[in-house]
N, C-alpha and C positions, 0 to 999 in steps of 0.2 A: 304495173299494178295489177292488171287483169291476171296475168300468169301466176303471180304470187297469191292473190285471193283464190284462184282456182285450185293451186296446190294445197293451201291451207284448208280450203273447204273440202277437198278430196280426203286429206288426212283426217279431218274432223269426222267425216262419215264413216271411213273405213276403219278407223280406230275405235269409235265409240259405238257404231250401229244403233244410234238414237236418232229420233225425229229431228232434233235440232242439228245433229250432224248431217242428215239429209238435206236439210234446209241450207246449211252452209255449203254443201257440195253443189246444190242447184244454184245457189247464188254465185259460186265461183264459175260455174259453167255459163250462166248468164252473163257474167262479166266478160268472159272471152266472146261470146256472140255479140254483145252489144258494141264492143269496141269497133268492129268493121263499120257498123251502121253509123256510129258517131264520127268516126274518122272520115268516111267518104261524105257524109252530109256536112260536116263542118268545114272540111277542105273546099267543098263546093260553094258553100255560102260565106266562107271567111269568118266563122264565129269562133267562140271560145271552146276548144276541145274539152279541157278537164271540167269545166263548169257544166256543159251539157251532159258529159259522161257521168259525173257525180250526180246530177239530178235524176237522170234516167235510170241510173242503177239503184239509187235510193227508192224510187217509185217501184222498181222490179222487186226489191227486197221485201217490201210491204206486200206487193201482189203475191209473191211465193209464199210469204207467211201465211196469208189469208187462205190461198188455195191449198196448201199443204203439199207434201212431197209426192203424194200420189197423182196430183194433177200437174205438178210442176213441169213434167217432161213435155206436156202440151205446149207450155210456155216457150220452153227451150225450142221445140220444133218450130214455132212461129217466129222466134228470133232467128233461128237458122235460115228460114225462108226470107226473112226481111234482109239479112246479110247478103244473101245471094242476089236479092233484087237491087240492093244499094250498089253492090259491085257491078252488076249487069248494066244498070242506068248509068254509072260512071263510065263504063267501058264504051256504051253505045254513044254517049256524048263527046267523048274525047279521042276516039280511035284514030281520026285523022291527024291529030296534033301530038300523039304520045306514042313512043315506043315502049313496049313491054316484053319482058322475058316470059312468054306464055308457058314455058315448061313448068315453071314454078306453080302457076295457077293450076296446070293440069295435075301436078303433083298433090296440091291441096285437095283437089276434088276427089282424086283416087284414093288418098289416105283417109279422108272422112268417110268415103263410101265404105271402104274396107273396114276401118274402125267402127263405124256406126252398125254394120252388120255383125261384127264380132261382139260389140256392146249388147245389141239385141239378144244374140244367142246366148250369152254369158251373164245376162241379168239374173237376178234371184229367180230360182225356179226354171231358168232357161236350159235348153238341152246342153249346153256347154258349161252350166254352173256345177261346180263341184267344190264345195267349201273346204273339204279336207284334203284335197290334192295339192301337191307341192307346186305344179304348174297351174297358174291362173289365167285363163283366157282373157279375163276382164283386163289384165295388164297390157295386152295387145292394144286395147282401146286406148289406154293412157299413152302408150309409146307412139301410136298412130297420130293421136290428137296433138301431142307435142311436137312431132316432126311436122305435121301440117302447119302448125303455128309459125315455125321456123321458116318453112316454104312461103307462107303468106308474107312474112316479113321481107324475105328475099324477092318475091314478086313485086311488092310495093317499092321496095328500093331500087328495083331495076327500071322503074319508070322514068323516061327521060323525054322532055318536051322536044319535038323536032319541028315544030312550026306553029302556026295559029291554031287554037282549039276551034271546033265547030261553034259558030254563033259568036265568035270574037272577031274583031277587026284587025287589020294589018298591026304588026307590032305587038301581037299578044304573046309571042313566044320570046320577047326580049327579056333580059335579066332584070329581075325586080318586079315584073308584071304579075 
């Protein structure tokens, strides 16, 4: 759902170059950034993922609408930081009882750093912005972000429980717990 919303938002912005398209693009990016936060906090507390996700995304849609597209990037930066914190807290609490394929997470971080740098340099009026050129550096951001999302999925999918998680008693690693 988040990836589809991000794709539609990106198309709305790049095809229209209007304020409403920029809002849709920001909302799509927010949908991507909110998912890891809700995923990690919901898995930890055993709540309803879709309900929490929908409520949070609806609130963010309103906030982004009020703030406008010029200030929306700050909301996205805050969401990105919260996503990193949520993953870090999860890792620190469960590292003794969960094996992960860290290379996928390293790939996510590398691609987002690279893509974020290219995004910054290729934004409107950035040094790599050239609206009339055939090659658009901004496309590197889209490709890096999409690949990072795939790697994030592979990282989460690689998680296997190897024993009791920290703070849980004996038997925490049994099937069905």
